[in-house]
N, C-alpha and C positions, 0 to 999 in steps of 0.2 A: 640490198639484203643486209641484215644485221650481222654483226660479228661480236662474239663474246668468248671469253675463256671457257674451254670445255675439256677437262682432263679426266683421267681415270679415277681420281679421288671423288669426282662428282657422281660416280656410279655407286649406288647404295645396294648392298647385298643382303637379302633377307633370309635365304636358305639355299641349300645345295640342290643340284638337279638330280632328283630321284623319282623313280616310279613312272616317268613319262612313257617309257616303252612298255611297261607292264600294264598300265591303265591309261592309254591314250585318250579314251573317251572323257576322262576327267578334265583334260586340258583343251581338247578340240571338239568335244561333243559327240563325234561319230567318226568311224573309220571309213565311212562311205564317201561319196563324191563331195558332200558338203565339208567334211573334215579335210579332204585333200586340198580344197581351195582355201580352207582356214589357214593352213600353214603358209600359203602364199600371201594371204591378206595380212598376216602378222608382219611380214617383211615389208609389204607395200605400206602398211600403216606407219611403220617406223620412218619411211621416206616421206610420207605425207605430213607426219608430225614435224619434220624439219622444215617443210614448206609452210605449214600452218603457223609456225612460230617465227617465220621470217628469215630463215636461213637457206632456203633452197627455192628454185623456181622451175626446175625440170626433173622429171622422173621418167625412166624408161623401163618397160617390162617386156621381156622376150621369152618365147617358148622355143625349145630346141628339139631337133629330131631324136635325140637320145632320151627324151622324156623329162629333161631338166627344165628349170625356169630361172630367170635372173631378174633382179630389180636393181636399178642404179639411180642414185640421186646426186645432185651437185651441192649438197649441204656441207656441214662442217667435217663430216667423217667421224666414224667411231673413234673414241680416244685410243691412242696407240701407246701411251706411256704406261708405266707399271702402277698397278693398283696398290695403294699404301698398305692395305690390310692383307690382301691375298697374294701379293708378290708375283702376280702375272699381269700380262698386258690387259688393257681395257677391252680389247677385241676378244680375248679368250674368256674374260669374265662374262661378257654379254652373251657369248654363244655356248657357255658350259654351265653357268649358274642360273638356276631358276629364280625368278623374282629379282633379277639384276637389271639395272638400267638407270639412265639419267632422269627418268620421269618421276622419280619419287622425290625430286628436289625441284621446287618451283623456280629456282634460280636459272635452270637450264631449259625447262619446258613450262611455259605458262599454261599450255593446254596440251593434252595428249589423248589420242585414240587408243594407243597401245597401253592402256592403263596398268595392266597387271605385271608388265615387265617380263612376261614369260615367253613372249613371241619368238625372239631369235633363238633362244635355247630349245624351245619345243620344236621349232622347225628343224633345227640341227639334229635333235634326238630322233626325229621320225624320218630322217633322210638317209639314203645310202651313203651320200657324201655331200659336203658343203664346202664351197670356196668363198673366201671374202678378200676383197681388195679395198684398201683405204688410200685415198689420194690426199696427201698433205706435203706438198713440195716434192716428195718422193713417193714411190709406190710401195705400200706395205702389203704383204700377202700372208694368208694362213689357210690351211686346209684341215677338214675334219672328216671322219668316216665312221661308219657303223659296220661291225663285223661279228661273226659268230666265234665265240671263244670255245676252242676245241676241248678245253679242260672242263669248263662249267656247263657247256652246251647252252649258254645264254648269250644273247646278243649284247655286245658292248656298243653303246650308241654315242654318237657325237664326240668321238675321241680325237683330240688334236694329233695330227701327224707329226707336227713339230711346233716350236714356239713361233710367235709372230716374227716375220722376217722383213727387215727393211732392205729392199732390193737395191737401194741407192739409185734407182732409175728416176731421173728427173721428170717431173710432170707439171703441166699447168692446170690439170684438172683438180677439182675439189670434190669431196664427197665419198660415197661408199658404193661398192658393187658387191652384191651377194648372188651367188648361183648355187642351186641345190637340186638334187634329184630325189623325189619322194621314194620311200622304201616300199617296194611291192610286198614285202613281208608284213607290213602294217596295214596298208590300205586295200579295200576291196577293188578299187580301180586306181591306176596312176596316170590316167589320161585326162589332162586338163581340158576344160570346156572353153573354147574360144568365146562363145556367146556370153557365158557367165562372167568371164574376165572383162570383156568389152563393156558389159552393162555396169559393172562396179567402177571401172576406170572412168567411164563417162560421168557417172554420178559424182565421183570424187573431184573431177575437173569442174563441174558445176558448183560444187560446194566450196572450192578454193579458187576464188577469182584470180585469173591471170596465170594459174599454174599450168604448165605444159606437160601433158602426160602422153608419151608415145607408146604404142604397142606393136610388136612384130611377132608373127607366128611363122617359124621357119620349118615346121613339120610338113612332110610330104602330104599332099592332098588338102592341106589347111593353110597354105601360104597366104599371108594377109598382113597388111600394114595400115595403121590408122593413128592419127594424132588428135588429141582433144585439148582445146584451150578456149576458155570462155571469159572474155574480158568483162562481160556483163554479169558473171556469177549467177546469183539466184534469179536475177531478172531473166537471163537467158534460160534458166531452168524452167521457170514458169511458162515462158513462151513455148518451150519445147513440149512441156506436158499438155499445153492447150492447143497444139497443132491439130487440126482436124475438128476442133470445136468452134462454136460461134461465141466469141468473146463479146462482152457487153461494153468494154472500153479498150482502147488501143494499147496503152502501156500499162504493165503491172504496177501496183503501188509498192514501193520499197521503203523499208525503214531499218535503222540499225542504231544501237546504243549500248551503253554499259552501265550496270547497276550492281553494287555490292560484289564486284569481282566477277560478275557473269556478263560475258559479251553476247549480245543478242542481235541477230540479223533475220529479217523476214521479208517475204514478198507475198502479195495477194492479188488475185485477179478473178473476176466473176465471169461465168459463162451462162448460157441459157439452159443448162442442164438442171436436174432436180436433186442431185446428190452432192455431198460435200467431199472434197479430197484434200486432206491436210496431211503433209508429210514432214516429219520432224527428225532432227539429227542432234546428237551431242558429241562434240569433238570428232565430227565426221562419221560417227557411227549411227546408222539408221535405227531409230527407236520405233519399230513397227507397231508396238503395243502402246505407244504414247507415254504418258507419265505426267509428272508435275509441271513440266515446262509447257506441255500442250494445254493443260488446265488453265495456266496463267495466260497463255496466248488467247484462248477462246474467251476468257473473262475480260481481257483487255479490249478485244474487238467489240464484244457486246456492250460494255460500259461506255466506250468512246462513241460508238455509233448511236446508242440511245441518247447520250448527251447531245450529239449533233442533231438528231431528229427533233429534240425539244428546242434547241436553239433556233432551228429553222421553222418552228411551229408545225412541223409534220405530226408530232405528237402533242396533243393539247394537254392542259393541266390535269384533266380528269382521265385521260387515256392511260391505259396500262402500257408498260414498256413492251417493246418488241422482245421476243425470245431470241436466244442465241441462234437457234435453228433458222429463224427468219433471215438473219444476216448471212448465214453460212450456206443457204441454198445455192447450189451452183458454184460454190467457192472452190478455187484451186489455190492452195497456200503451201509455201515451204518455210519451215522454221528451222534455223540452225543456231545452236548456242555453243559456246565454249566456256568451260569452267574447270576448276580444280576439285579434287576430292569427290569425284563422281560416284554416286551410289546407284548402280543398276540393280533392278529386281530380277533375279534369276541369272543363270549361267550364260544365257544367250545375249545379254545386254539389250534386251528388247524393250525395257520399260524403265524410265528414269524415276528414282525415288526421292531425290533431294528436295525437301520442302522449300529451301531458300530459292530454288530455281523458279518456283511458281511466282513468288513475289517479285523477283527480278524481271522475269519475262513480262508479267502483267504490267509492271511499272514502265518498262521501256516501250511496250506496245501502246499503252495509253498515251505516253508522252509523244511518241512519233506520230501516231495517227491523229492526235489532237492538233499537232502543228500542221499536218498535211490538210486537214479539213478547213483550216484557215487560209490555205493557199487558193487565191481566186482562180488561178489557172486550172485547178483541179475541181472547180465547182460542178462542172457537168458530170464528172466521174462520180462524185459522191451523191449527186442527184440521182444518177442511174442506180447506184447501190440502194438508195432509199426506196426507189420504185420497186426494185426487185424484192426488197424486204416487205414492203406493203402488200405486194401480190402474194407472197408466201404467207403472210399473216392472215390475209383474207381467207385463203384456203384452209388454214389451220383453224381459224375461228368460226368458219361457217358451220353452223350446227348440223345442217343437213349432211354436209360432206363428212363431218366427224362421225355422225351416227352411221353413215354408210360404211365407212372404214371400220368402225367398231363392230358393226353387224357382220361385215365381211370377215373380219378377223375371227370373230366368235364362230361363225359358220364354218370357217376353214378348220378351226381346231376340232370341231365336231363333225367334220365332213364324213359322209358315208363312202368308205373306200372299198366296199365289197365289189369284187371283180377286178379291182385295180391292184391294191396292195395285198401281197401274200405275207402276212406277218410271221413273227417267230414267237415261240412259247416262252423264251427266257425273259425275265423281268429285270435283268441286270444289264444296263446300257453298256457297261465296259466290255461285255462279252458279245454284244450284238453288232451285226453288220447289215447295212441296207445297200442292196445293189440297185442302182437306177439303170435300167437296161433299155437299150434302144430296140424298139419293135416288139410286137406281140409274139413273133416266132421265137426270137431269142429269149423273150420273157418266159415262154412256155417251157423251153428247155431248162432255163435257170430254175424255174419252180420245181421241176422234177429232180434236178441235180443237187439242190441245196441241202444243207443240214437244217432241218426244220426248227430245231431248238434255238439256233442263234443267227440264222441267215434269213433275212426278209428280202422279197423281190418286188420292185415297183417298175412295171413295164411302162414305157412312154409310148403313147398311141399316136403321137404327132410331135413336131418340133415345139419345144416350149417357146414362150415369148422372149425376144431379145429385149431385155429390160433397160438397155442403155437409152437414155432420153425419154423414158416413159414415167408417168406419174404413178404414185402408189395405187390409186384406185383402178387404173388401167391394168396394172400388174396383177392385182387381186382378182380380176375378172378372167384371167387365163386359167383354163382347167388344169393344164399340166403343172403349172406353178402352184396352184392351190393344193393339188394332191401331194406335192413334195413338202410344202409347208406343214400340211396335216400329218404326214408320215413322220417328220422329224420331231414335231411337238414343241419347237422352241419359240414359235412366233417369228416375226421379222422386224427389221428396222428398229424403231424406238422401243418396241415391245419384245425384242429378242432377249431370250434368257437361256444361256448355255446350260444352266442347271437342269433344264427340262428336256435336254437332248435324249432321245430314246436309243440312239445308235452311235457308238464311239467311232465306228468306221462307216463313212458314207462313200461308197465306191461307184464311180461313174463307169459304166461298161458299155462302150459303143464300138462300132466297126472301125478298123484301122484304115479308113478312107476319108475322102473329103467331107462327105455327109456326116460321118462319125465325128470328125474333128470339129465340124460346125456345132454339133450338139454339145460336145465337150465345152467349146468356147461359150455357148449360150448359158450352160449351167454354171460354169465357173464365173461368168460375169454376174449372174444372179447372186451367187454366194458372196462374191467380192463386194458387191454393192449393198446387199441387204442382210448378209449373215457373215460378215468378215471374220468374226471371232471363231466361226466354225473352221476357217482355214488357218488362222493364226494359232489356234490350239491343236492343230495337227489332225483334224478329223476327216479331211477330204482326201480321197485317193483316186487314182486312175487305174482301172483294171487293164491288164496287158494281154489281150488275146493273141495267140500265135498267128503268124501269117502263113506258115507252111506245116504240113505233116509229111515227114519222110519215113517211109516204111518198106518192109519186105517180110513176108511170112509173119512171124510173131514179134518182129523187132519194130518198134515205133518210137520215133523221136519228133519233137516239135521245135520249130525255129521261129524266133520272134522278130528277126530282121534278116536282111540279105547276107550280112556277114556271118551270122550264126547258121544260116542255111548251108554254107560251105562246110562248116565244122560237122553238122549233123549228117551231111552226105558222106563225108569221110568216115564217120562213126558207123553208119549203117552198112556201108560198103557196096560192092558191086551188086547189080540187080535191084537197086532201090527204085522206088516210085515216089512221086511228089504230088501232093494235093495242095493247091493254093486256095486258102479260105478267102472268099470274097466278103464274108460277113459272119456274124455270130450265129445267124439263123441256119447256117450250113452245118453246124455242129450238133451232134446228138447230145443228150444229157450227160452221158458218160464222158464224152470228149470235153464238154464244157467244164465239167467238174475237175477233171484231172489237169487241165491246162490253165484254167482261169479262176476257179473258185476254191479249190482245195488249199487251205492255209499252209499245208506242208510243202506244196509244189508250185504254187502260183507266183507271179511277180506283180507287185503293186507299186505304183509310184506315188509318193506322198506329195501333195501340193502345199507349197509354202509361199509366204509373201515377205521374203527377206528384203527384197528391194521393192517396197510397196509403190514408190513413186514411178519406177520404171514398169511395174506391173500395170499401173494406171495407164501409162502411155501405150502399152501393148493392147490393153482392152479397148482404149479409145480408137486405136488404129484398126483393130479387127472388127469391132462392133459398132463403130460410129459411121458417119455419113461420107467420109473422105474416101472415095473409091480408089483413086490412084495410089494413096498411101497404103491402102489395104493390099492392092495388087503387088506393090513393091515388097511389102513385108512377107507376104505368102511366098512370093518367088524366091526370096532369100532364105526363109526359115522353114518352108513346108517340109515336114518329116513327121508323119502323124503318129509314129511310135517312138519319137526321139526323147531319150531320158533327160537331156539337158533342160527341156522345157519345164521340168518339175523338180524333184529333189533327188531322190535316190531310190533304188529298188528295195522294197521291204516285203517281208512275208505278211 
């Protein structure tokens, strides 16, 4: 590991810590479960940045019974000396000053995921307490807390209990240990999700070759340990994503290089599927909405493979080039770049905007792939890719097929939905909701219960097609899929246009059982593969019907899971009765309205794709052909009303 001077003077201070407590959403996006994990990611990202820049190779994340979490790395340790301008230790600066950190200076961090330098201080501001230990020959300790000021009646957040203390305790350890407890006065929930954390840590281990990340959950009922370390890095990532798929060649194709200060690393591998799966990252941050780096990557692949096709006489002089889609049919790819002065579009860091990234990635991709195409050992691999592209091009160019798809798309847009869709009268998509309801019985209740002006109902009369590994023309022949496409109005795949969306909320409403979960999975797979922007823009929701009705006389309470059932029984009191709902069809219109459709009382879970690559893996496992993998996944994760599987409860 590298060693370099790293002192408090290297920490640049841009402004003081203000308003985090007052407006936490400005800094972490939401006070729901996503925001809760955000304050953990900020500390994890700091540790990963140490590793990504060559100063650490081990990270440990622990969840404790008291609701706190800790992150430890074996890096250089936060500077403990006195900051020349602020007159306090580097540790205190990092945890109390917004926009403070060593990442504004390229001397200390060539690349950084925690770009804004707000992470540690925001985590501190939104915690009941925070403890930090720094290991540099001796152990340094400091504690912070948030408390209610009795005079002002306002919470003072992230206040140091004392100055940084050198305990004089000798240690051979190096690095930083941070433990914090999220403040329940800030967050809707302070219960960390084991699944969410494991997914992100696994992803980070794939992206940082050789980095060992350990996780331990010490909470009662959740005790678990796992360690991630991938010496193959992105190659292992691609293999993991393609487990359960039929790959067209054994080893993924790997390339890396640097151009104009941008380090580029990528891996590609083709399968026999018909959709493309490209996952990109900038400084370890997933860019689920793509950006300039993805544009450059796709351009590089298309140009290099077309040049190769001509060099091998696969494309004759008069032949038109293959299109990029031809080369990317069935492609699984991971692109990871590291660069300075990153410009993300939007607060979520979901899309890269740097124009220089496009040219750097395109250049490295072309150079690396061109060299690999000249490797005789890989001749059969590239021959396979060309055959796949030729087959895709034939389908695309076949006039009959193109006309069939065009006619099908047109007929879908104008499909007669009388008797299926009960539309709404509002012509303002931002106000409109489409409920996709399982079964005619529940559909009938929903039609009677709805607000006709803004709520539309589309009952499913059978299970829609599982679109995984199906061609577009096969998908368009399925009646249930056709009605969904028609109702939404956006078109699909290459013709998808989010501007034509008729409903800003698309709500999947199915029973909380195995069949209902299967229908959810089928619909989400369809949206993920052919209308991904619908999910990434936050338009897809899961309706949460209750499992129980607890009542006596005029007192009625609904419970959405077994834990809530106990609370409702206590609330209703002695003499209660319980009704267990086996399905939506058992509810009359009034019950369905007040529990599941009334915007003021219902619970919806918004579906997101923050970890698109691992969402891809989940969909492949659930909807692909590997039966044993599916059984294992369901056995481990089956909980059909589980909030962790989506985002957070919203009205």
